[in-house]
C-alpha positions as CSV (number, residue, x, y, z in Angstrom):
1,X,212.0,110.8,132.0
2,X,214.2,112.3,129.2
3,X,214.6,111.2,125.6
4,X,217.6,112.3,123.2
5,X,216.8,112.2,119.7
6,X,220.1,112.1,117.2
7,X,220.4,112.5,113.5
8,X,223.5,111.3,112.3
9,X,225.7,112.9,109.7
10,X,227.0,110.9,106.8
11,X,230.6,112.2,107.4
12,X,232.7,115.2,107.8
13,X,236.0,116.4,106.8
14,X,238.2,117.6,109.3
15,X,237.9,121.6,109.7
16,X,235.1,121.7,107.2
17,X,231.7,122.8,107.4
18,X,229.1,120.0,106.7
19,X,227.6,120.0,103.0
20,X,225.1,123.1,102.9
21,X,222.5,121.5,100.9
22,X,222.2,118.5,103.0
23,X,220.7,120.6,106.0
24,X,217.1,120.0,105.6
25,X,214.7,119.8,108.5
26,X,214.8,116.2,110.1
27,X,211.2,115.6,109.6
28,X,211.2,112.1,111.1
29,X,212.4,113.6,114.4
30,X,209.4,116.1,114.4
31,X,207.0,113.4,114.0
32,X,208.7,111.4,116.9
33,X,208.5,114.3,119.2
34,X,204.5,114.9,118.3
35,X,204.1,111.1,119.2
36,X,205.8,111.7,122.6
37,X,203.9,112.3,125.7
38,X,204.3,115.9,126.7
39,X,205.6,115.0,130.4
40,X,208.6,113.3,128.7
41,X,211.2,115.7,128.3
42,X,213.1,115.6,124.8
43,X,216.2,117.2,123.0
44,X,217.9,116.8,119.8
45,X,221.4,116.7,118.6
46,X,221.8,117.3,114.8
47,X,225.3,115.7,114.0
48,X,225.2,118.0,110.7
49,X,225.3,121.1,112.5
50,X,226.6,120.4,116.0
51,X,228.6,118.2,118.3
52,X,226.7,115.6,120.1
53,X,227.0,115.9,124.1
54,X,227.9,112.4,124.9
55,X,227.8,113.3,128.6
56,X,224.2,114.6,128.4
57,X,221.8,113.4,131.2
58,X,219.3,111.3,129.3
59,X,217.3,108.3,130.1
60,X,217.0,106.8,126.4
61,X,218.6,107.7,123.1
62,X,216.9,107.4,119.6
63,X,218.7,107.5,116.4
64,X,217.2,107.6,113.0
65,X,219.3,105.5,110.5
66,X,220.0,105.8,106.7
67,X,222.4,103.5,105.0
68,X,224.8,106.5,104.5
69,X,224.6,107.0,108.2
70,X,224.8,103.6,109.6
71,X,228.3,103.2,110.3
72,X,228.2,106.8,112.1
73,X,225.0,105.7,114.0
74,X,226.7,102.6,115.4
75,X,229.6,104.6,116.5
76,X,227.3,107.2,118.3
77,X,225.1,104.3,119.9
78,X,228.4,102.6,121.2
79,X,229.2,105.9,123.3
80,X,225.9,106.0,125.0
81,X,225.6,102.4,125.6
82,X,229.1,102.6,127.3
83,X,227.4,104.8,129.8
84,X,224.7,102.3,130.3
85,X,222.0,104.3,128.4
86,X,219.5,102.2,126.2
87,X,219.6,103.2,122.4
88,X,216.5,102.5,120.2
89,X,217.0,102.7,116.2
90,X,214.9,103.1,113.5
91,X,214.5,104.3,109.9
92,X,215.1,103.0,106.4
93,X,218.3,101.3,106.8
94,X,217.3,99.5,110.0
95,X,214.1,98.1,108.4
96,X,215.9,96.8,105.5
97,X,218.8,95.3,107.8
98,X,217.2,94.9,111.3
99,X,219.5,91.6,112.0
100,X,222.5,94.0,111.3
101,X,221.3,96.9,113.6
102,X,220.0,94.9,116.4
103,X,224.0,94.1,117.2
104,X,224.7,97.9,117.8
105,X,221.5,98.8,119.9
106,X,219.2,97.7,122.6
107,X,216.1,97.8,120.2
108,X,215.1,98.5,116.6
109,X,211.9,99.5,115.1
110,X,211.1,97.8,111.9
111,X,208.9,100.0,109.6
112,X,207.1,103.2,110.6
113,X,207.0,104.3,114.2
114,X,203.5,105.7,114.5
115,X,201.8,102.3,115.5
116,X,204.5,101.4,118.1
117,X,206.1,104.5,119.6
118,X,204.0,104.6,122.7
119,X,204.8,100.7,123.2
120,X,208.3,101.4,122.9
121,X,208.2,104.1,125.6
122,X,205.8,102.1,128.0
123,X,208.0,99.0,127.7
124,X,211.2,101.1,128.4
125,X,209.6,102.4,131.3
126,X,208.4,99.2,132.8
127,X,212.0,97.7,132.2
128,X,210.6,95.1,129.5
129,X,212.3,97.0,126.1
130,X,211.9,94.4,123.1
131,X,214.5,93.6,120.7
132,X,212.4,94.3,117.8
133,X,209.2,96.1,117.3
134,X,207.2,95.8,114.1
135,X,205.8,99.1,112.9
136,X,204.7,98.2,109.5
137,X,203.3,100.9,107.3
138,X,201.5,103.2,109.7
139,X,199.2,105.9,109.5
140,X,200.6,109.4,109.5
141,X,197.7,111.0,111.7
142,X,199.6,113.5,113.7
143,X,201.3,116.8,112.8
144,X,205.1,117.1,113.3
145,X,206.3,119.0,116.4
146,X,208.8,121.4,114.9
147,X,209.3,123.1,118.3
148,X,212.4,120.7,118.8
149,X,214.0,122.4,115.8
150,X,214.1,125.7,117.9
151,X,217.5,127.2,117.8
152,X,218.8,124.9,114.9
153,X,220.0,126.4,111.5
154,X,218.3,124.5,108.6
155,X,217.6,125.5,105.0
156,X,214.7,127.7,104.9
157,X,212.2,125.3,103.3
158,X,209.2,123.7,104.9
159,X,209.0,119.7,104.4
160,X,205.4,118.8,104.4
161,X,204.6,115.0,103.9
162,X,201.8,114.0,101.6
163,X,202.4,110.5,101.0
164,X,204.8,107.4,101.2
165,X,206.1,104.9,99.0
166,X,205.7,104.5,95.4
167,X,203.7,102.0,93.0
168,X,206.8,101.0,90.9
169,X,209.5,98.6,91.5
170,X,212.8,100.2,90.3
171,X,215.5,97.6,91.0
172,X,217.9,100.1,92.9
173,X,215.2,101.8,95.0
174,X,215.0,101.1,98.8
175,X,211.8,103.1,99.0
176,X,209.9,100.7,96.8
177,X,211.8,97.6,99.0
178,X,210.5,99.4,102.1
179,X,206.8,99.8,101.0
180,X,206.5,96.6,98.8
181,X,206.0,98.9,95.9
182,X,202.7,100.5,97.2
183,X,201.5,104.1,97.5
184,X,200.0,105.5,100.7
185,X,198.6,108.9,100.4
186,X,198.0,111.3,103.5
187,X,194.8,112.8,104.5
188,X,194.4,116.2,102.8
189,X,193.1,118.0,105.6
190,X,196.3,117.1,107.7
191,X,198.3,118.2,104.7
192,X,196.5,121.6,104.5
193,X,196.9,122.3,108.2
194,X,200.6,121.1,108.1
195,X,201.2,123.8,105.4
196,X,199.2,126.5,107.3
197,X,201.6,125.7,110.2
198,X,204.7,125.9,108.2
199,X,206.7,129.2,108.6
200,X,208.9,129.3,105.2
201,X,207.9,130.8,101.7
202,X,209.1,127.9,100.2
203,X,207.5,124.2,100.7
204,X,208.8,120.8,99.7
205,X,206.0,118.4,99.3
206,X,207.9,115.3,100.6
207,X,206.5,112.3,98.2
208,X,208.5,109.9,96.4
209,X,206.0,110.1,93.6
210,X,203.5,113.0,94.1
211,X,201.5,111.9,91.1
212,X,201.5,108.0,91.7
213,X,197.7,108.0,92.2
214,X,196.3,110.6,89.7
215,X,192.8,111.1,91.5
216,X,194.5,111.5,94.7
217,X,197.1,114.2,93.3
218,X,194.2,116.2,91.4
219,X,192.0,116.3,94.4
220,X,195.3,117.5,96.7
221,X,196.2,120.1,94.1
222,X,192.9,121.6,94.2
223,X,192.7,121.6,98.0
224,X,196.0,123.6,98.3
225,X,195.6,126.0,95.7
226,X,193.8,128.2,98.0
227,X,196.9,128.4,100.2
228,X,198.9,130.5,97.6
229,X,202.2,128.8,98.4
230,X,205.0,128.1,96.2
231,X,206.1,124.3,96.1
232,X,208.3,121.7,94.9
233,X,207.9,117.9,94.9
234,X,208.8,114.7,93.0
235,X,206.9,113.3,90.1
236,X,207.5,111.2,86.8
237,X,208.0,112.4,83.3
238,X,204.9,110.5,82.1
239,X,202.9,113.0,84.1
240,X,203.4,115.5,81.2
241,X,201.0,113.3,79.0
242,X,198.2,114.7,81.1
243,X,198.0,118.4,80.4
244,X,195.0,118.9,82.9
245,X,197.3,117.5,85.6
246,X,200.0,120.0,84.7
247,X,197.6,123.0,84.7
248,X,196.3,122.0,88.1
249,X,199.7,121.6,89.4
250,X,200.8,124.9,88.5
251,X,197.8,126.5,89.7
252,X,198.3,125.0,93.0
253,X,201.7,126.6,93.3
254,X,203.9,123.9,91.7
255,X,207.2,125.7,90.6
256,X,209.7,122.8,90.4
257,X,209.2,119.0,90.0
258,X,212.1,116.7,90.4
259,X,212.0,113.9,87.8
260,X,213.9,110.8,87.9
261,X,215.2,110.4,84.1
262,X,217.9,107.9,85.4
263,X,219.2,107.1,82.0
264,X,218.4,108.0,78.4
265,X,219.4,104.2,77.4
266,X,216.4,102.1,76.7
267,X,218.4,98.9,77.8
268,X,219.5,100.4,81.0
269,X,216.0,101.5,81.8
270,X,214.8,97.9,81.1
271,X,217.4,96.4,83.5
272,X,216.6,99.0,86.1
273,X,212.9,98.0,85.9
274,X,211.8,101.6,84.9
275,X,210.0,100.8,81.7
276,X,207.6,103.6,82.3
277,X,210.4,106.0,81.2
278,X,210.4,104.3,77.9
279,X,209.1,107.5,76.3
280,X,212.2,108.0,74.1
281,X,210.7,109.3,71.1
282,X,208.7,111.8,72.8
283,X,211.0,112.7,75.8
284,X,211.8,116.0,74.4
285,X,208.2,117.0,73.9
286,X,207.1,115.8,77.4
287,X,209.9,118.0,78.9
288,X,208.7,120.9,76.9
289,X,205.1,120.5,78.0
290,X,206.3,120.8,81.5
291,X,208.2,123.9,81.0
292,X,205.6,125.4,78.8
293,X,203.3,124.9,81.9
294,X,205.7,127.0,84.0
295,X,207.2,124.2,85.9
296,X,210.9,123.9,86.1
297,X,212.5,120.6,86.4
298,X,215.1,119.3,88.6
299,X,216.6,116.3,86.5
300,X,218.4,113.4,88.1
301,X,220.4,110.7,86.3
302,X,222.0,107.7,87.7
303,X,225.1,105.9,86.1
304,X,226.7,102.5,86.5
305,X,224.4,100.2,84.8
306,X,225.5,97.9,82.2
307,X,225.6,100.1,79.1
308,X,227.1,102.9,80.6
309,X,230.1,104.5,79.6
310,X,231.7,107.9,78.9
311,X,229.4,108.2,75.9
312,X,226.2,107.7,78.0
313,X,227.2,110.1,80.7
314,X,228.0,112.8,78.2
315,X,224.6,112.2,76.4
316,X,222.7,112.9,79.8
317,X,224.8,116.1,80.5
318,X,224.2,117.3,76.7
319,X,220.2,116.6,77.3
320,X,220.3,118.4,80.5
321,X,222.2,121.5,79.0
322,X,219.9,121.5,75.8
323,X,216.7,121.7,78.0
324,X,218.2,124.4,80.6
325,X,217.0,122.4,83.6
326,X,216.5,124.4,86.6
327,X,219.2,122.0,88.1
328,X,220.5,118.4,87.7
329,X,222.0,115.7,89.6
330,X,224.6,113.3,87.8
331,X,224.9,110.4,90.4
332,X,226.6,107.0,90.2
333,X,224.5,103.9,91.0
334,X,224.6,102.6,94.6
335,X,223.4,99.2,95.9
336,X,221.3,99.8,98.9
337,X,220.9,96.5,101.0
338,X,218.3,94.1,100.5
339,X,217.6,95.7,97.1
340,X,217.2,93.6,93.9
341,X,220.2,95.6,92.6
342,X,222.4,94.8,95.7
343,X,221.3,91.1,95.4
344,X,222.2,90.9,91.7
345,X,225.7,92.7,92.1
346,X,226.4,90.2,95.0
347,X,225.5,87.4,92.8
348,X,227.7,88.4,89.9
349,X,230.6,89.0,92.5
350,X,231.0,92.6,91.3
351,X,230.8,94.2,94.7
352,X,233.8,96.0,95.9
353,X,232.6,96.2,99.6
354,X,230.1,93.5,100.8
355,X,228.7,96.3,103.1
356,X,229.9,99.5,101.8
357,X,228.1,101.3,104.5
358,X,230.1,99.7,107.1
359,X,233.6,99.3,105.1
360,X,236.6,101.3,106.6
361,X,238.0,103.4,103.8
362,X,235.0,103.9,101.9
363,X,234.2,107.6,100.8
364,X,231.1,109.3,99.6
365,X,231.3,109.7,95.9
366,X,232.9,106.5,95.4
367,X,231.3,103.3,93.5
368,X,230.8,100.4,95.7
369,X,231.0,97.9,92.7
370,X,232.4,97.4,89.6
371,X,230.7,98.6,86.6
372,X,230.8,96.5,83.3
373,X,232.2,99.0,80.7
374,X,234.4,101.5,83.0
375,X,236.4,101.0,85.9
376,X,234.8,102.3,89.4
377,X,237.4,105.2,89.7
378,X,236.3,106.3,86.1
379,X,232.7,106.2,86.6
380,X,233.2,108.4,89.7
381,X,235.3,110.8,88.0
382,X,232.8,111.1,85.2
383,X,230.0,112.0,87.5
384,X,232.1,114.6,89.3
385,X,233.0,116.0,85.8
386,X,229.4,116.1,84.5
387,X,228.5,118.1,87.9
388,X,231.3,120.4,87.4
389,X,230.3,121.2,83.7
390,X,226.6,121.6,84.4
391,X,227.7,123.9,87.1
392,X,230.0,126.1,85.1
393,X,229.4,129.6,84.8
394,X,228.5,129.6,81.2
395,X,225.8,127.0,81.7
396,X,224.2,128.4,84.9
397,X,223.9,131.6,83.1
398,X,222.0,129.9,80.1
399,X,219.9,128.0,82.5
400,X,219.2,131.1,84.5
401,X,217.8,133.1,81.8
402,X,215.9,129.9,80.7
403,X,214.3,129.7,84.2
404,X,213.2,133.5,84.2
405,X,210.7,132.6,81.5
406,X,209.4,129.6,83.3
407,X,209.0,130.3,87.0
408,X,208.0,132.9,89.3
409,X,210.6,135.7,90.3
410,X,210.7,134.1,93.8
411,X,211.9,130.8,92.5
412,X,214.3,132.8,90.1
413,X,216.0,134.3,92.9
414,X,216.0,130.9,94.5
415,X,217.7,129.4,91.2
416,X,221.0,131.7,91.8
417,X,221.3,130.5,95.6
418,X,220.6,127.0,94.9
419,X,222.9,126.5,91.6
420,X,226.0,128.6,92.8
421,X,226.1,126.7,96.1
422,X,225.6,123.2,94.2
423,X,228.5,124.3,91.9
424,X,230.5,125.1,95.1
425,X,229.7,121.8,96.7
426,X,230.9,119.5,93.9
427,X,234.3,118.9,95.2
428,X,233.4,119.5,98.7
429,X,231.0,116.2,98.4
430,X,233.9,114.3,96.9
431,X,235.6,111.7,99.4
432,X,233.6,112.6,102.5
433,X,234.6,109.8,104.8
434,X,231.6,107.9,105.5
435,X,231.0,107.4,109.3
436,X,233.6,109.9,110.3
437,X,233.3,113.1,112.2
438,X,236.9,113.8,112.3
439,X,236.8,117.1,114.4
440,X,235.7,114.7,117.1
441,X,239.1,113.1,117.1
442,X,241.6,114.0,119.7
443,X,243.8,117.0,118.4
């Protein structure tokens, strides 16, 4: 028996390379490979870096689906099903929209696959593949088998999962919907082993909120400190109120933390149900504490909430420049399916596309709804302009010298490669056709 794993791309412009910073290792595929019995042959086609061989000799195709890649996933599935090859789909989008996905494949896995993957394979081999498998949360008790990445050119960063989910309930977040606003930590012995098996100098601890459980976080940092790694992860600004936590993070090798500021406007934060970011009066001080601890900040902002206009975008840009963040993202709001945000915008009749992820003509970088204070087109342009300004030579130079005093020489070298590339990619990411790989079309 042979299984073909496929990771779809968001989309691709004709004759252009796929966005470089989007080429991370597909950790989900490595987990599925580990769960698959060794007597089953496997292969991987990563649509981001190679063409898919639709004529490959295989018995079963497995596609992991995100909302951004749903349209592309369904097109890929159709080509294999035309040959009579069954297709199984899983991932965040499938879990949020199983009733949609089941129309495009033979079987869907809702939730995490660990508890049901063997059932899927056994049922397939016996000719009894079910339409839907309820995977639930699942326990991550296996080590990812990254041998399936051999020969693939990904970014030189090792991904190590430390937990799943988040205890918060942000209106726009598909992760909180997926995990019902709960956090599930991974066993530390598995994390340590995973890190030891990693081959790169840089490690990204895959966790939507690494400090969601303080006791677990402190214990984890103490366990990985002896490994002498340099790592990045995701946290919240409120962690800066705990100086002991910051010191322990830094001692364990933390060099960069992604923090979702999302907005500097209190009413916007209230609307997105992100009240834990209310520390408006002490925001500057909390940022300073993180920087003083020797940790860089990857700041993210999202625009399109009801109080957003040109002024709020500019305020966020100036805030990011003032603090010389390691890097920053200025993103437009996107209503993911079955989130509270999507339901609200649909009820208000503000969706431009009922299902933007399937809509013909929808491109990456465009808004899928109408904001209240500016047009969708203008908000998209404001976000693009903020990225360009933050990536300008003058701003990058200022941030680079600030970073030199905060992080290690290793991370300072990475700063230039990362930020120069991000600057080059600002326009490359605009108007990427969702669901299309135009290089596959007949010439």
